[in-house]
LOTOR-9177 format. One record per residue (C-alpha): residue in three letters; x, y, z; residue number from 1. Coordinates in steps of 0.02 Angstrom, whole numbers, plus 32768, in hexadecimal, padded with zeros to 4 digits. Each point is the difference from the previous one (the first is absolute). Layout:
NODE  resn     X     Y     Z  resi
NODE   Ala     X     Y     Z   NUM
...
***
This chain:
NODE  resn     X     Y     Z  resi
NODE   Met  F888  5898  CF7A     1
NODE   Ala  7F9F  7F6A  8037     2
NODE   Ser  803E  7F53  801F     3
NODE   Gly  7FE7  7F7C  7F7C     4
NODE   Ala  8094  7F97  7FC9     5
NODE   Ala  7FA2  7F5F  8019     6
NODE   Ala  7F65  804A  7FB3     7
NODE   Ala  8068  8014  7F63     8
NODE   Asp  8031  7F4A  7FFF     9
NODE   Pro  7F76  7F99  8054    10
NODE   Gly  8058  7F5B  7FE4    11
NODE   Arg  8093  8036  806C    12
NODE   Ala  7FA2  8046  8094    13
NODE   Gly  804F  7FC0  809E    14
NODE   Arg  8094  7FB1  7FA9    15
NODE   Gln  80B5  802F  8012    16
NODE   Arg  8038  807A  7F7A    17
NODE   Pro  8067  7FB0  7F76    18
NODE   Arg  80B6  802C  7FE8    19
NODE   Pro  800A  8097  7F8B    20
NODE   Arg  8025  7FD7  7F4B    21
NODE   His  8043  80AB  7FD4    22
NODE   Ala  8062  8066  807E    23
NODE   His  8031  80AA  7FBF    24
NODE   Arg  809A  8047  804F    25
NODE   Arg  7FF9  80B4  8032    26
NODE   Arg  8070  8072  7F9D    27
NODE   Pro  803C  80A8  803B    28
NODE   Gly  7FB2  8099  7FB3    29
NODE   Arg  7FE0  80B6  8021    30
NODE   Pro  7F92  8022  8098    31
NODE   Gly  7F4A  801C  7FD9    32
NODE   Arg  8009  7FBD  7F4D    33
NODE   Arg  7FF3  7F5D  7FA3    34
NODE   Arg  803E  7FD2  7F55    35
NODE   Gly  7FC4  7F7E  7F87    36
NODE   Arg  805A  7FA6  7F74    37
NODE   Pro  7F7C  7FD5  7F80    38
NODE   Ala  8028  7F63  7F9F    39
NODE   Asp  7FC7  8054  7F60    40
NODE   Gly  8080  808C  8010    41
NODE   Gly  7F79  8084  8019    42
NODE   Arg  800D  8097  8070    43
NODE   Ala  8036  7FE6  80B3    44
NODE   Gly  7F71  7FED  8079    45
NODE   Pro  7FAC  7F84  8073    46
NODE   Ala  7FF8  7F4F  7FC0    47
NODE   Arg  7F4F  7FDA  7FCC    48
NODE   His  7FB1  7F6D  7FA9    49
NODE   Asp  7F59  7FAD  7FEC    50
NODE   Gly  7FF9  7FA2  80A5    51
NODE   Arg  7F65  7FA0  7FCC    52
NODE   Arg  8064  7FA9  7F78    53
NODE   Asp  80B3  8000  803F    54
NODE   Ala  7FFA  8006  80BF    55
NODE   Ala  8024  7F47  8017    56
NODE   Arg  8078  7FF6  7F6D    57
NODE   Arg  808E  807A  801A    58
NODE   Pro  8045  8073  8087    59
NODE   Leu  7FF5  80BC  7FF9    60
NODE   Asp  80A0  8051  7FC3    61
NODE   Leu  8022  807B  808B    62
NODE   Glu  8082  8078  803C    63
NODE   Val  7FC6  8059  809C    64
NODE   Ala  8037  808B  8073    65
NODE   Val  7FE6  802E  80B5    66
NODE   Thr  7F7E  8077  8043    67
NODE   Ser  8006  8051  80AB    68
NODE   Arg  7F8C  8066  806E    69
NODE   Thr  8028  805C  80A0    70
NODE   Asp  7F83  801D  808C    71
NODE   Thr  7FFD  803D  80B3    72
NODE   Ile  7FA2  7F8A  8073    73
NODE   Arg  7F7A  8073  8045    74
NODE   Pro  7F85  7FBF  8084    75
NODE   Glu  7F62  8039  7FA4    76
NODE   Pro  7FF3  7F72  7F7E    77
NODE   Ala  801E  7F7E  8087    78
NODE   Arg  7F7E  8050  8070    79
NODE   Ala  7F81  8001  7F72    80
NODE   Tyr  8020  7F47  7FDD    81
NODE   Arg  7FF7  7FD3  80B9    82
NODE   Asp  7F5D  805D  801A    83
NODE   Thr  7FB4  7FA5  7F6B    84
NODE   Phe  8042  7F4E  8010    85
NODE   Ala  8054  7FE8  80A9    86
NODE   Pro  7FB4  8079  807F    87
NODE   Ser  8019  7F8D  8097    88
NODE   Asp  80B2  7FCB  7FDA    89
NODE   Pro  8087  8045  8073    90
NODE   Ala  807F  8073  7FB0    91
NODE   Ala  80BA  7FF6  8026    92
NODE   Pro  8036  80B2  8029    93
NODE   Gly  805D  804F  7F70    94
NODE   Leu  8004  7F64  7F92    95
NODE   Leu  7FA3  7FD8  7F60    96
NODE   Pro  7FB0  7F53  800C    97
NODE   Pro  804A  7F7E  7F8A    98
NODE   Gly  7FBC  8008  7F4F    99
NODE   Trp  7FB4  80AC  8012   100
NODE   His  8084  8047  7F8C   101
NODE   Lys  7F7B  7FDF  7F7B   102
NODE   Leu  7FB2  80A5  8036   103
NODE   Tyr  809C  805E  7FCA   104
NODE   Phe  806E  800F  7F64   105
NODE   Leu  7F62  8008  7F97   106
NODE   Pro  8012  7FFD  7F42   107
NODE   Leu  7FA6  8096  7FB5   108
NODE   Pro  7FDE  7FD8  7F49   109
NODE   Ala  7FA8  8082  7F96   110
NODE   Leu  7F50  7FD5  7FC9   111
NODE   Asp  8037  7FE2  7F4D   112
NODE   Glu  8085  7F85  803D   113
NODE   Leu  7F7F  7F85  8044   114
NODE   Arg  7FCB  7F60  7FAB   115
NODE   Pro  7F46  7FEB  7FD7   116
NODE   Asp  7FE7  7FA0  80A3   117
NODE   Gly  8044  8094  8064   118
NODE   Thr  80A6  7FB0  802E   119
NODE   Pro  80A6  8059  7FDA   120
NODE   Gly  8045  7FEC  7F51   121
NODE   Ala  80B1  8030  7FD6   122
NODE   Asp  8059  801C  80A5   123
NODE   Gly  80B7  7FEA  7FD2   124
NODE   Val  800A  7F4E  8044   125
NODE   Thr  7F68  7F96  7FD5   126
NODE   Pro  8007  7FC6  7F4B   127
NODE   Asp  7F7A  8037  7F86   128
NODE   Ile  7F96  7F62  7FF3   129
NODE   Ala  7F71  7FF5  7F83   130
NODE   Leu  7F88  7FA5  8073   131
NODE   Pro  7F6A  8062  8041   132
NODE   Arg  7FF6  7FCB  80B6   133
NODE   Arg  807D  8011  808E   134
NODE   Leu  7FEE  7FB1  80AD   135
NODE   Tyr  8066  7FF7  809E   136
NODE   Ala  8045  7F50  801B   137
NODE   Gly  805F  8011  80A4   138
NODE   Glu  809A  8040  8056   139
NODE   Glu  8095  7FD3  806C   140
NODE   Leu  803C  807E  8082   141
NODE   Thr  809D  8002  8069   142
NODE   Phe  8007  807C  808F   143
NODE   His  80B5  8026  802C   144
NODE   Arg  7FCE  807E  8085   145
NODE   Pro  7F64  8065  802D   146
NODE   Ile  7FDA  80A1  7FA3   147
NODE   Arg  7FF6  8099  8070   148
NODE   Phe  7F89  8091  7FE8   149
NODE   Gly  805B  809A  7FC2   150
NODE   Glu  8081  7F9F  7F9B   151
NODE   Thr  801E  8030  7F4C   152
NODE   Leu  801B  7F61  7F9C   153
NODE   Glu  8016  7FCC  7F4C   154
NODE   Leu  7FA5  7F72  7FA9   155
NODE   Thr  805B  7FB9  7F69   156
NODE   Thr  7FAD  7F87  7F86   157
NODE   Thr  803F  7F99  7F6F   158
NODE   Leu  7FBF  7F6F  7F99   159
NODE   Gly  8022  7F55  804A   160
NODE   Glu  7FC0  7F82  7F80   161
NODE   Val  7F77  7FE5  7F80   162
NODE   Arg  7FAE  7F56  7FE4   163
NODE   Glu  7F8C  7FDE  7F6F   164
NODE   Lys  7F8D  7F6A  8000   165
NODE   Thr  7F54  7FC3  7FD0   166
NODE   Gly  7F81  7FDB  8088   167
NODE   Gly  7F50  7FBE  8002   168
NODE   Ser  7FBE  80AB  7FCE   169
NODE   Gly  8081  8024  7F78   170
NODE   Pro  80A7  805C  7FF9   171
NODE   Leu  804E  8043  80A0   172
NODE   Val  8098  806B  8024   173
NODE   Phe  8043  7FFF  80B2   174
NODE   Val  806C  8097  802C   175
NODE   Thr  806D  800B  809B   176
NODE   Leu  8037  80AA  8041   177
NODE   Glu  8093  800C  8078   178
NODE   Ser  8003  8095  8076   179
NODE   Thr  8065  803C  8095   180
NODE   Ile  7FDD  8089  807D   181
NODE   Arg  80A2  8053  8038   182
NODE   Ser  803E  8080  807A   183
NODE   Gly  809E  8036  7FAA   184
NODE   Ala  8062  7F60  7FE3   185
NODE   Glu  7F9C  7F9E  8083   186
NODE   Val  7F7A  7F8A  7FBE   187
NODE   Val  7F66  800E  806E   188
NODE   Thr  7F82  7F94  7FA2   189
NODE   Ser  800E  7F89  7F6B   190
NODE   Ile  7F68  7FE2  7F92   191
NODE   Arg  7FDD  7F7F  7F78   192
NODE   Gln  7F57  8022  7FB0   193
NODE   Arg  7FAA  7F91  7F7E   194
NODE   Asp  7F7C  803D  7F87   195
NODE   Val  7FA8  7F9E  7F77   196
NODE   Phe  7FC2  8041  7F59   197
NODE   Leu  7F6E  7FA3  7FAF   198
NODE   Gly  7F98  7FFE  7F63   199
NODE   Asp  7F46  8021  7FF8   200
NODE   Ala  7F9E  7FA1  8084   201
NODE   Pro  7FA5  7F6B  7FB5   202
NODE   Pro  7F46  7FF3  802E   203
NODE   Gly  7FE5  7FAC  80A7   204
NODE   Ser  80B9  7FFB  802A   205
NODE   Ala  8026  7FE0  80B7   206
NODE   Pro  808F  7FB2  8060   207
NODE   Arg  7FEF  7F4F  803C   208
NODE   Pro  7FD3  8008  80BA   209
NODE   Val  808B  7FD2  8079   210
NODE   Ala  7FC4  7FCA  80AC   211
NODE   Gly  8051  8055  8095   212
NODE   Pro  802B  7FB0  80A7   213
NODE   Ala  7F6E  7FBE  8067   214
NODE   Gly  7FC3  8074  8088   215
NODE   Asp  8037  7F8C  808C   216
NODE   Glu  80B4  8013  7FC3   217
NODE   Trp  8002  80BD  8015   218
NODE   Ala  805D  804A  8093   219
NODE   Trp  7FD1  80B1  7FCB   220
NODE   Ala  7F5D  8038  7FB1   221
NODE   Gly  7FB3  80A1  7FC5   222
NODE   Glu  7F7B  803F  7F89   223
NODE   Leu  7FE1  80A2  7FA3   224
NODE   Thr  7F9C  8042  7F6E   225
NODE   Ile  8049  807D  7F86   226
NODE   Thr  7F7F  8081  7FC8   227
NODE   Pro  8005  8079  7F6E   228
NODE   Val  803A  8086  807A   229
NODE   His  8095  7F94  8031   230
NODE   Leu  802A  7FE8  7F48   231
NODE   Phe  7FF5  80BA  7FDF   232
NODE   Arg  806E  802C  8094   233
NODE   Phe  8088  7F82  7FD6   234
NODE   Ser  7FFF  8038  7F4A   235
NODE   Ala  8013  80B4  803A   236
NODE   Leu  808A  7FD6  807D   237
NODE   Thr  8064  7FA6  7F79   238
NODE   Phe  7FCE  806A  7F69   239
NODE   Asn  7FBA  7F62  7FAF   240
NODE   Ser  7F8E  801C  7F6A   241
NODE   His  7FE6  7F4A  7FCF   242
NODE   Arg  7F4B  7FF8  7FC5   243
NODE   Ile  7FDB  7F57  8050   244
NODE   His  7FF4  8059  80A8   245
NODE   Tyr  7F78  807F  7FD3   246
NODE   Asp  7FB7  7FE2  7F51   247
NODE   Arg  7F7E  7F75  8009   248
NODE   Asp  7FDB  8006  7F46   249
NODE   Trp  80B8  7FE5  7FDA   250
NODE   Val  800F  7F73  807E   251
NODE   Arg  7F6B  7FA2  7FBA   252
NODE   Asp  800F  8025  7F46   253
NODE   Val  80BE  7FFD  7FEA   254
NODE   Glu  8047  7F9E  8092   255
NODE   Gly  7F72  7F82  8006   256
NODE   Gln  7FF0  800F  80BD   257
NODE   Pro  7F5E  8010  8064   258
NODE   Asp  802B  809B  8066   259
NODE   Leu  8087  807B  8036   260
NODE   Ile  80A3  7FAE  8033   261
NODE   Val  8065  801E  809E   262
NODE   His  80B2  803E  7FE2   263
NODE   Gly  8082  7F76  8007   264
NODE   Pro  807B  8071  805F   265
NODE   Leu  7F76  8026  807F   266
NODE   Leu  7FE5  7F46  801F   267
NODE   Glu  80BB  7FF0  8018   268
NODE   Leu  8002  808C  8081   269
NODE   Leu  7F6A  7FB6  805A   270
NODE   Leu  805A  7F58  800E   271
NODE   Leu  80A0  8052  803A   272
NODE   Asp  7FA2  806A  8080   273
NODE   Phe  7FAA  7F5F  8039   274
NODE   Cys  80AA  7FB3  8026   275
NODE   Val  803D  8099  805F   276
NODE   Arg  7F5D  8009  8063   277
NODE   Asn  8010  7F4C  803A   278
NODE   Val  80BC  8003  8025   279
NODE   Pro  8023  80B6  802E   280
NODE   Asp  80A4  7FDB  805A   281
NODE   Arg  8059  7FAF  7F6C   282
NODE   Pro  8034  8073  7F70   283
NODE   Val  7FDE  7FBB  7F53   284
NODE   Ala  80A1  7FE2  7F9F   285
NODE   Arg  7FB2  7FBE  7F60   286
NODE   Phe  7F51  7FF2  7FB9   287
NODE   Ser  7FC3  7FB3  7F5E   288
NODE   Met  7F52  8005  7FB4   289
NODE   Arg  7FB6  7FA2  7F6C   290
NODE   Ala  7F5B  802D  7FAE   291
NODE   Val  7F90  7F6B  7FDB   292
NODE   Ala  7F51  8043  7FD8   293
NODE   Pro  7FA6  80A8  7FFD   294
NODE   Ala  7FB0  8045  809E   295
NODE   Tyr  7F60  8061  7FE2   296
NODE   Val  7FB6  809B  804E   297
NODE   Asp  7F79  7FEC  8087   298
NODE   Thr  802C  7F47  8015   299
NODE   Pro  8044  7FBD  80A6   300
NODE   Ile  80BA  7FD8  8002   301
NODE   Arg  803F  7F89  8084   302
NODE   Leu  80B2  800B  803F   303
NODE   Ala  8050  7F61  8042   304
NODE   Gly  80AC  7FE3  804A   305
NODE   Ile  8069  7F6D  803A   306
NODE   Pro  80A4  802F  8057   307
NODE   His  8098  7F91  7FF5   308
NODE   Asp  80B3  8005  803B   309
NODE   Gly  8047  80A3  7FC5   310
NODE   Gly  7F66  8045  7FA9   311
NODE   Ala  7F4D  7FE4  7FC9   312
NODE   Gln  7F97  7FCD  7F6B   313
NODE   Val  7F67  806D  7FE0   314
NODE   Trp  7F6E  7FFB  7F87   315
NODE   Ala  7F77  8072  7FC1   316
NODE   Leu  7F68  7F93  7FDE   317
NODE   Asp  7F55  801E  7FB4   318
NODE   Asp  7F5E  7FD4  8058   319
NODE   Lys  800A  7F4D  7FBE   320
NODE   Gly  80AF  7FE6  8048   321
NODE   Asp  8058  8009  7F57   322
NODE   Val  80A6  805B  7FF4   323
NODE   Leu  800A  80B3  7FC1   324
NODE   Ser  80B5  8020  8032   325
NODE   Thr  8087  7FA9  8064   326
NODE   Gly  808C  804E  8064   327
NODE   Glu  8094  7FCA  8067   328
NODE   Ala  805B  8064  8085   329
NODE   Val  80AE  7FDE  8045   330
NODE   Trp  802A  8051  80A6   331
NODE   Ala  80A3  805A  8020   332
NODE   Ala  807A  7FA5  8071   333
NODE   Pro  7FE6  8030  80B7   334
NODE   Asp  80AA  8055  800A   335
NODE   Ala  7FD1  806B  7F68   336
NODE   Asp  7F74  805C  805B   337
***
């Protein structure tokens, strides 16, 4: 999925997120399943309502379960990613770079389980939301220890919270997914992912530009351009069928965007790799990323970084210096190396 939380709500681009109005507590359930409690007493199933009318008015009535996937961390996916996006970066022997777990534990929905935009539909955790578009809004990662090649690990996901609101472009539903990667009882990585569901794109919709830091403030700088080949490879590596990454007609006619959109998780990895490249001797303990505006194919993306005590602030910027995504890294304590 691409980034676009701020694109969904132009008036809030660059502002601090409001305190959630509706926080849905997770309830235990059977692994791999979810259950709904329809208010009308109908058959059990995923809660669904007309988001265009009700999204800002009432919370979804949800009872959710946990899903889990097990994977062995083979070197081939990491090698394919490195050869495509980070060919000159040094590799720590035997260790998966931070954040590259995205190349593993892939959801494998059947074709008839996809939404019209190509994103997964019913997956046992994400509620069934009657809004046509889904975008990646950001993520918070905590790395408790490095992942080693050859390990067999389990990723467990459950629903964190659902927030319904109305933005400048209409109804929105923000969904938070809470995941952990474990080796037995040991938590290796903690993940808090945010997606946003939106209504139809109004004509000419675009996020309000947010200016990034001036060039003379940057301590680190980089530039890259994501081509259609990059988009194809990342989609293949992550089994991502979201149409905004390959279907120009869909992007222009349905999403109201001028061209193919770079994956939000890819921008996150590029920012995280940027931090590791500039401070290779300090392991990353935590990393957070927030999507601000779409990044487009064949358009230069500038990476900027400003280190501070204990970490760094990083940005992905467009060719005008406006923010596409922001990120913040926190280094592990020296004695935790």
